[in-house]
N, C-alpha and C positions, 0 to 999 in steps of 0.2 A: 393214287386216288384220282378218280375220274372227275374232272371239273365240267359242269354243265353250264354253258353260256346262257344268259337270260333269254336270248332269241330262241335257242334250242329248247329251253324249258317251256317257253310260250307256245312253240310249235307242237311240242309233245302234249301239252295240256289241251290244245285245240283238237288234235287227233283223237285223244281220249273222249273229249266232249262230243265230237261228231259221231264217233262209234257208239257212245252211250245213247245219243239221240236216235240212231237207227234202231237200237234195241227197244227204246221207248215207243217209237212209231210202230214197230212191228207188233207190239203187244196189243195194239188196237185193231189189228187186221181182221180179227173175227167179227168185231162189231161193225166194221165197214162192210164186210161181205153180207152180214145180216141185214144191214140197212139197204144195200143195193139190190138184194134179191127180193126185198119187200116182205120177207118173213119176219114180221115184227113180233115182239113179245107181247102176250095178252095184257090187257090194261091192269089186271090185278096181280101181275107177276113181274119179276125183274131179274136181270142177270148183270153182274158187275165184276170188275177186276180192280184190285188196288195193288200198287207196286211202291215199295218204300226202299230207300237206300241212302246211307249217309253221304255217298258220293254225289247225289243229286243236289245237295246243298253246296253250290259251286264256290262260295267264298272260302269254305273250309277244305273241301276235297279230301276228306279223311276216309279211312277204311279200317274201323276199329269198333269194338264193343257191339252194339246193334248194327250189323253190317248191311243186311238187306232183308226184305220181307215180301212175300207174294201171297195174295189171297184171292180166290175165286168164290163168289157167293151167288147162290140162286135162292130166291124166296118168293113168297106170295102173301097176299093180304086177304083176310076173311073177317066179316063182321061177327061180333060176339053179342049174344043176347044179354041185355042189362036186366038182371033178375029183379032189381029194385023197382024198375019202371016198366018192365016187360016190353022193351024195345031194343032194336039193334043199333046202339049208339057206339059203344067201344069197338075198337078194331084190334086185331092181333096179326102180327107179322110172323110167319113161320119161315125158317130159312135153314139152309145147309151151307157150310163154309169149309173149303179145303184150303189149308194155310201152311206155308213153310216160312220159318224164321231162321236166320243165320247170325251167329255171334262169333267174334274173333278177338284176340288180344291186341295190345297196342302195336306190336310188330308182327305182321302176318308173314314176313319173310324169314323169321327165325326158324332154324332147324333143330333147336333144343327147347326143352320144356322150361319156361320162364316162371319161376316160383312167385306166387303172389299176384300174378296178372290174371285177367279174365281168360278162361280157357276157350279153346275152339269148341263150339257147341252148335247144334241145330236140332230142329224138331219139325216133324210133319204130322199134322193133326186134321181130323175131320170133326167139325162141330155141328151140333143140331140145337137150334135155339128157337125160342118163342118170345116175342116182344109185344106186350099188351099196351095199347094206347087208349086212354079215356080222357077225351078233351073236356067232358063235362066236369071232371074232377081235377083236370090239369095234371094227370098222373100217368107215369110210364113205369112198367115193371118188365124187366128182361131176365129170362132164365136160359141157361145154356149148359149143355153137356158136351165134353170134349174127350176124344180118344185118339191115340196115335202112338208115335214112337219117337224117342229121344236118341240121338247119337248117329252113327254112321249109316244106319238103314234109312234115315230120313234124306240121305243124299245131299246134305248141305255142302260138303266139301267139293263134290263133283259139280254141283250147280255153280258155286262161286268160282272154281277154277275155270269152268267153261265160259262164264261171263267175263272173267278177266282176260281170257284168251281172245274173246271177240273184241273187247274194247281196247286191248293192248295196254292194260294197266300195269300188272306185274305178272311174273311167271307163276306157275302153280305153287300154292302155299305148301311148303314141306311140313308145316306144323300140324296139319290135319291128322297126322298119325297120333297126335296127343288129344284128339277130341274126347269129350266125356264119354264114359262107357254107355253102351246101348241100354235102354230101359223102356218100360211101358209107361204111357201117359194116360191117366184118367183124371179129369178135372171137372169141377162144377163152378159155375159163376152165377151170381145173383146181383142185379143192379136195380135200384129204385131211384126215381127222380120225380120231382114235382115242380111245376112252374111257380116261381115266386112272383115274377112280374110278367104279364103277357099282354102285349099291345098289338096293334095292327102290323108293326114292323119290328118291334123289339121284344125279345123273350129272354128272361134271366132264370136259369134253372139250377138249383143245387142238386147234388146227386151223391149217393152212397153205394159202394160196391164191395162184395166179398167174394174171394176165390178160395177153393179148398181142393187139394188133390196132390198128385205126385209131380206136377210141373210147377204150379204156383200155389202158395198158401199165403194170403194177405187180406187186408181190409183197406179201403180207401174212401176219401171224401173229397168232393170237388165242386166246382162252379163253372157253368157254361153260359156265355153271353152270345145270343144269336140275333143278327141284324140283317134285315132285307134292305140292301143298299139301293138296288134298282129293281123296279117291278114294271115290266112292260105288259104282262098278262099273267094269268094264274099259272101257266106252265112256262113262262119266260121271265126269269128273274135271276139276279145275282145276290147271293147270300153270303155274309161273312160271319165267322164264328171265332170266339176267343175263349179258351178254357184253361183251367188249372186244377191239378189234383195233388193231394198228399197221400202217400201210401205207406202203411205200416207193414213191413215185410216179415213174414214168418219163415218162408222157405222159397228158394228160387233154384230150380234144378239146372238152369243154364249157367249158374255160377258154381254150385256145389256138387253137381252131378246128380244122377238119378236117386230118388228116394228109396227104391227097392234094390237096385243093383249098385251098392255102395262103391264110390270111387274115392279112395283115400288120397289120391294125388291132389284133390281139390276140396274134399269135405274137411272143414276145419282149417284149411290152408288159405283159400280165398274166402274172406270174411265179408258177408253182405252187410251193407248199411241197413239199419232197421227202419229208417225214415227216408223215403225217396220222393222227390217232387218232380212233376212234369208240367209243361205248359205247351199249348199249341195255338197256332194261328192258321185258319183254314178259309178257303173260298169255294163256293159251290155255284156253278152256273147251270141252271135248268133251261132246257129248250125243247118243248114239244116231245116229252117222253124220254129225252136224253139228259144225262147229267155228267158234266166234267167237273172234277174237283182236284184241288191242290192244297198242300199244307206243309208247315214246318213245325217240328216238335223238338223241344229242348228237354233234357233230363239232367237232374243233379247226379252227383256221384252215387253209384249203386253198390260199390264195394270199397273197402278200405284200401287206399293206395291208388284208386282210380281217379278219373277226371270226369267233369261234366261232358255231356255228349249232345250232338244235334244231328238231325236228319230231316230229309224232305220226302214227300210222297205225292203221288197223283193217282187218280182213279177215273174210270169210265163206267157208267151204268146206263142200261136201256130197259125200257118197260115202265110199268107203273108201280107206285107204292114204295119203291126202294129208296126214295129220296128224302124221307122224313127222318131227320136226325135230331 
């Protein structure tokens, strides 16, 4: 058995951290070039990228369950005519989002199928959504259609192995050969929220959400608290958010395999928890058309025999309108 000395372990962790930091910094290269060339995004449009990984939460340094996520979003805002008062008060955000999520079992180095653990799974989807805001009624309604692929054609295994090679975390995961079978993803999401308390700096908003399709079928209810901690100007402020959600799960293809292309290795073997809770702490810093954001999310056990999980994320956005959350 190889014994790793504390000093060697510390040095190894530092190398992994520095390599991960290089990956994180390179993710913002496009936005830096965009800024330096002066080709700004129009005021009513925005472009953003969000990167999530359980490894970013340094106190834990795990790589299991929800392992990583990457999303690139482009959107724009348009005023909507208020039929009741014949004026352009409400606004609608239209957006496209390309997203990849990766999930792994407890032991990503195992070369055998571990029964009862979360399977290797990943998906790549394109979402088209519309988000209506009506400040007069303190109401927000979001609808979203999603289409894509589950399984090996989403390239989750290749992306994770490439990332691990860059940061020097572990060798290529041999267990990706046991990834859930490939399947088609078609999903619809509807979310409704309304401000319960709305002040100059504080906003408390309950929300309800439903998803239906071959990837996720569930309903959820939650609460979001939004606080402007520092305001230097309208476009220069620090905002903090705390939220929590309880989700009643009907189907989760990342646990049970695809709904259409049945995978008997996991369907009925990995048993989803019917009630799953999540909570998040987030910070958003707006500065003259740019937004930097970071957050930490915790989730209760989502399958029988599993454990609670935690991960962190960060995001960068440029342009107008994409900062209202």
